[in-house]
Structure formats: structure tokens, C-alpha cells
C-alpha positions as CSV (number, residue, x, y, z in Angstrom):
1,M,-28.8,-3.4,80.5
2,N,-25.5,-4.9,79.3
3,V,-25.8,-6.1,75.7
4,H,-24.2,-9.4,76.5
5,L,-26.5,-10.0,79.4
6,S,-29.5,-9.2,77.2
7,I,-28.4,-11.8,74.6
8,L,-27.8,-14.4,77.4
9,L,-31.3,-13.8,78.8
10,F,-32.8,-14.1,75.4
11,A,-31.0,-17.3,74.7
12,L,-32.2,-18.7,78.0
13,C,-35.8,-18.0,77.0
14,L,-35.5,-20.0,73.8
15,H,-37.3,-23.3,74.1
16,S,-34.8,-25.9,72.8
17,V,-36.2,-28.8,70.7
18,S,-34.8,-32.3,70.4
19,A,-34.2,-33.7,66.9
20,N,-37.0,-36.2,67.7
21,V,-39.5,-33.6,68.7
22,V,-41.6,-32.2,65.9
23,V,-42.3,-28.5,65.8
24,L,-46.0,-27.8,65.2
25,T,-47.5,-24.5,64.1
26,D,-50.9,-23.2,63.0
27,A,-49.9,-24.1,59.5
28,N,-49.1,-27.8,60.0
29,F,-50.9,-28.9,63.2
30,T,-54.1,-30.4,61.7
31,E,-52.3,-32.2,58.9
32,Q,-49.7,-33.7,61.2
33,T,-51.8,-34.8,64.2
34,S,-54.6,-36.2,62.0
35,Q,-52.5,-39.4,61.5
36,G,-50.9,-41.6,64.1
37,K,-50.4,-41.0,67.8
38,W,-48.9,-37.8,69.2
39,L,-48.0,-36.4,72.6
40,V,-48.0,-32.6,72.2
41,E,-46.6,-30.0,74.6
42,F,-48.3,-26.6,74.4
43,Y,-45.8,-24.1,75.8
44,A,-44.8,-20.5,76.1
45,P,-41.2,-19.5,75.7
46,W,-41.2,-17.4,78.8
47,C,-42.6,-20.1,81.1
48,P,-40.2,-21.5,83.7
49,H,-42.2,-24.7,84.1
50,C,-41.9,-25.3,80.4
51,H,-38.1,-24.9,80.6
52,H,-38.1,-27.5,83.5
53,L,-40.1,-30.0,81.4
54,D,-38.0,-29.4,78.3
55,P,-35.1,-31.9,78.9
56,I,-37.5,-34.5,80.3
57,F,-39.8,-34.3,77.3
58,S,-36.8,-34.4,74.9
59,E,-35.3,-37.4,76.7
60,A,-38.6,-39.3,76.5
61,S,-38.9,-38.6,72.8
62,N,-35.4,-40.1,72.3
63,R,-36.4,-43.3,74.1
64,V,-39.8,-44.0,72.3
65,P,-39.8,-45.1,68.7
66,E,-41.2,-42.3,66.5
67,A,-43.2,-44.8,64.4
68,K,-45.3,-45.7,67.5
69,L,-45.7,-42.3,69.3
70,K,-44.5,-38.9,68.1
71,F,-43.5,-36.1,70.5
72,A,-44.2,-32.5,69.4
73,K,-44.3,-29.0,70.7
74,L,-46.3,-26.0,69.8
75,D,-45.5,-22.4,70.8
76,C,-48.8,-20.9,72.0
77,T,-47.5,-17.4,71.7
78,T,-47.1,-17.7,68.0
79,S,-49.6,-20.4,67.0
80,T,-52.6,-18.8,68.7
81,L,-55.2,-20.3,66.4
82,V,-54.4,-23.9,67.5
83,A,-53.8,-22.8,71.2
84,N,-57.3,-21.2,71.4
85,A,-59.0,-24.1,69.5
86,Q,-57.5,-26.6,72.0
87,G,-58.5,-24.5,75.0
88,I,-55.0,-24.0,76.3
89,R,-55.2,-21.9,79.6
90,G,-51.9,-22.8,81.3
91,Y,-48.3,-23.8,80.4
92,P,-47.1,-26.4,79.8
93,T,-50.2,-28.3,78.8
94,L,-49.8,-31.8,77.4
95,K,-52.4,-33.4,75.2
96,Y,-52.5,-36.9,73.6
97,F,-53.8,-37.1,70.0
98,R,-54.7,-40.3,68.1
99,G,-56.1,-39.9,64.6
100,G,-56.8,-36.3,65.2
101,I,-58.9,-36.9,68.4
102,S,-57.4,-35.3,71.5
103,S,-57.5,-36.0,75.2
104,D,-55.8,-34.4,78.1
105,Y,-52.7,-36.1,79.3
106,K,-53.4,-37.0,82.9
107,G,-50.1,-38.5,84.0
108,G,-47.1,-37.1,85.8
109,R,-44.2,-35.3,84.2
110,S,-41.2,-37.3,85.3
111,I,-39.3,-39.3,82.7
112,E,-40.6,-42.5,84.2
113,E,-44.2,-41.4,84.1
114,L,-43.9,-40.2,80.5
115,L,-42.4,-43.4,79.4
116,A,-45.0,-45.4,81.3
117,F,-47.7,-43.5,79.4
118,A,-46.0,-44.1,76.1
119,K,-45.7,-47.8,76.8
120,K,-49.5,-48.0,77.5
121,V,-50.7,-46.0,74.5
122,V,-48.5,-47.9,72.0
123,S,-49.6,-51.3,73.4
124,P,-52.8,-53.0,72.0
125,P,-55.8,-51.3,73.5
126,V,-57.4,-54.6,74.5
127,T,-55.7,-57.5,76.3
128,I,-56.8,-61.1,75.6
129,V,-57.9,-62.6,78.9
130,N,-58.7,-66.2,80.0
131,A,-59.4,-67.8,83.4
132,Q,-55.7,-68.1,84.1
133,S,-54.8,-64.5,83.3
134,L,-57.8,-62.8,84.8
135,S,-56.1,-61.9,88.1
136,S,-53.1,-60.4,86.3
137,F,-55.3,-58.5,83.9
138,R,-57.0,-56.5,86.7
139,Q,-54.9,-53.4,87.6
140,D,-55.4,-51.4,90.8
141,D,-54.2,-48.2,89.2
142,F,-56.9,-48.3,86.5
143,V,-60.6,-48.9,86.2
144,N,-61.0,-52.3,84.4
145,F,-63.5,-53.1,81.7
146,L,-63.8,-56.7,80.4
147,F,-65.8,-57.7,77.3
148,I,-67.1,-61.3,77.4
149,G,-68.6,-62.6,74.2
150,T,-68.2,-64.1,70.8
151,D,-70.0,-61.7,68.4
152,P,-67.2,-60.3,66.0
153,K,-69.1,-57.1,65.4
154,A,-69.6,-56.4,69.1
155,K,-65.9,-57.2,69.7
156,E,-64.8,-54.9,66.9
157,M,-66.9,-52.1,68.3
158,F,-65.5,-52.7,71.9
159,E,-62.0,-52.5,70.5
160,K,-62.7,-49.2,68.7
161,V,-64.1,-47.7,71.9
162,A,-61.2,-49.0,74.0
163,D,-58.8,-47.4,71.6
164,L,-60.3,-44.0,72.5
165,H,-60.0,-44.5,76.2
166,H,-57.1,-46.9,76.9
167,D,-54.6,-44.2,77.7
168,Y,-56.2,-44.1,81.2
169,L,-58.4,-47.2,81.5
170,N,-57.7,-50.9,81.2
171,F,-59.6,-53.1,78.7
172,G,-59.8,-56.9,78.2
173,Y,-61.5,-59.4,76.0
174,C,-62.5,-63.0,76.8
175,S,-64.4,-65.4,74.5
176,D,-65.1,-67.9,77.2
177,K,-68.5,-67.0,78.6
178,S,-68.1,-69.5,81.5
179,I,-65.8,-66.9,83.1
180,L,-68.9,-65.0,84.0
181,K,-69.5,-67.5,86.8
182,K,-66.5,-65.9,88.6
183,F,-68.5,-62.7,88.9
184,T,-72.2,-63.5,89.0
185,N,-74.6,-66.4,89.4
186,E,-77.1,-64.8,87.0
187,N,-77.7,-66.6,83.8
188,I,-76.8,-63.8,81.3
189,A,-77.5,-64.3,77.6
190,G,-75.6,-62.5,74.9
191,D,-72.3,-60.5,75.0
192,V,-71.6,-58.2,78.0
193,V,-69.1,-55.7,79.2
194,L,-68.1,-55.9,82.9
195,L,-67.0,-53.0,85.0
196,L,-64.5,-54.3,87.5
197,N,-64.0,-51.4,90.0
198,D,-63.1,-51.5,93.7
199,G,-64.8,-54.9,94.1
200,D,-68.0,-53.7,92.6
201,L,-69.5,-55.2,89.5
202,E,-71.6,-53.5,86.8
203,I,-72.8,-55.1,83.6
204,F,-73.3,-53.3,80.3
205,Q,-76.0,-54.9,78.1
206,G,-77.2,-51.8,76.5
207,G,-77.5,-50.9,72.8
208,W,-74.4,-52.1,71.0
209,N,-73.4,-48.8,69.4
210,P,-70.1,-47.0,70.1
211,E,-71.8,-43.8,71.4
212,E,-73.8,-45.6,74.1
213,L,-70.9,-47.8,75.2
214,S,-68.4,-44.9,75.2
215,R,-70.8,-42.8,77.3
216,W,-71.3,-45.7,79.8
217,I,-67.6,-46.1,80.1
218,E,-67.0,-42.3,80.5
219,E,-69.5,-42.3,83.4
220,R,-67.6,-45.0,85.2
221,K,-64.0,-44.1,84.5
222,F,-63.0,-43.3,88.1
223,H,-62.6,-45.5,91.1
224,V,-65.5,-45.3,93.7
225,L,-62.9,-44.1,96.2
226,A,-60.4,-42.1,94.1
227,K,-57.4,-40.3,95.3
228,L,-57.8,-36.6,94.3
229,T,-54.8,-35.2,92.6
230,S,-54.0,-32.1,90.5
231,K,-54.2,-34.4,87.5
232,N,-57.8,-35.7,88.0
233,F,-59.3,-32.8,90.1
234,D,-61.1,-31.1,87.2
235,D,-62.4,-34.3,85.7
236,I,-63.8,-35.5,89.0
237,T,-65.2,-32.2,90.3
238,Y,-66.7,-31.2,87.0
239,S,-68.1,-34.6,86.1
240,G,-71.7,-33.6,87.0
241,K,-71.8,-36.1,89.8
242,K,-72.1,-35.3,93.5
243,T,-68.7,-35.7,95.1
244,A,-67.7,-36.1,98.7
245,I,-64.2,-35.0,99.5
246,A,-62.3,-36.1,102.6
247,A,-59.1,-34.2,103.5
248,V,-56.7,-36.6,105.1
249,D,-53.3,-35.9,106.7
250,P,-51.1,-38.9,105.7
251,E,-48.8,-38.2,108.7
252,M,-51.7,-38.9,111.2
253,H,-52.3,-42.5,112.2
254,Q,-55.4,-43.7,113.8
255,E,-54.7,-45.3,117.2
């Protein structure tokens, strides 16, 4: 093979890194990601899909303040300890880290979708809600959870749990318990968390500890009728729940 062609091919295989994208390795990964919020791309230099994502990921990093969300890349062919520990099986894989806790990035990979994700995770995890703002709080794209109550300890616990999940769920807080009348005629004492999903209503009044609330939320994080995509397929089909799947041709219209 021509020497110049070999050099060109090698150069094309190099994964370029924006000045705003942090390079992570086995040596610095844990120390870096243990603080703050990070969106990390796990890649392989030979992967064409990684090369396609590269300029999009770099552009997103340039448009999001580093103090709020850091963008980083890790070469899985050289940093194998971290890659194996994170269970990386395909490239590129994106993961979101906050305070060292990781979750799979479930969004799309266009610049618009990456920026929308960044906007959500850097915003406060819980939105203050009142009777006037209730309708605007509920978002069709997300499953919505609303804490109604006045106990400061319960509110603090709800906010901590929300911070772990709000990258793909919507959380609100309301101190006005009269708002419950909009959802139920039952006379409910104490603080509650409402699940507002596809018109259905579920009420959490269980033990007020983060493990139980987090588990309750995890079991209800999908819409009753969810659109199955490549991003949520594993989460839904391996959730442990029975799942009915309907294959629909969007080009066909019922007469």
C-alpha cells in the first residue's frame, strides 16, 4: 500500500476531540466523573458511527457551559478497565454521570436532541407547581410525578430522588394540598406523590425513604402505551413486566 495513502487512512481513523471535550482514561475516569454532571461518549477509533457522531458531539460541547455539563470521550480500545466496568458492548455508547452515578443516555444523537438533553439535566430537577401552572407542568413526552405536601424532610427526599431520574422523567412540587381535588375526591391525609401518566392516576403513600420511592418511580417510568424505539427497547422488554407489542405501519390508515 502507498505510504501516503496509509498515513491518510491512519489520520482518518483518529478520533478528533474538541477543546471543550475532556479526554478520559482508566487513570482519570473515576476522579473526574465523581464530581458534577458529565455526558460521556465511549468510542472506538475504528468505528464509523463514532466518526459520524464526532462533530455533532463536539458542537454540542461548544454550546453548553462547561460549568453546568461537561462533555467527555473515552477510547474503549485503550481504557479497557473502565469500558468493561461500564458494560460497554457497542460504539458509540453515551452515558450520563452525576456525582459518579451513571445512567444510559436514552435520547437521540442529533445536535438538537443533545442540546435538549443538556437543557433538561442542567435545569432544576423539580418544578414548582401551583393551580395555574399545573397544565403547563404536565409534559406528554415524559411521565410526570407530582409531590404534594408541606413536610420539608419529605420534600428534600423527593428532590434527591428526582435528581437521580429527571434526565428522562418530569418532577413537580406543590405545597397547596387543595390541588388534590383536581385529581381525586378521596380525603387523603399526609404528603403524597402522584403519578400522572396517560390519564391514569396513582398515588404513592408508602414509606418515605429514598429507596422505596425510587423503586416505585422506576416501576412506573414508561407510558402505559409507549412508542417502542431503539432507545427504550431494552429498558421496556427487560423490565420484568409482561409486554404486548403491536407492529403498526404508519403509512396505513384505517378507513
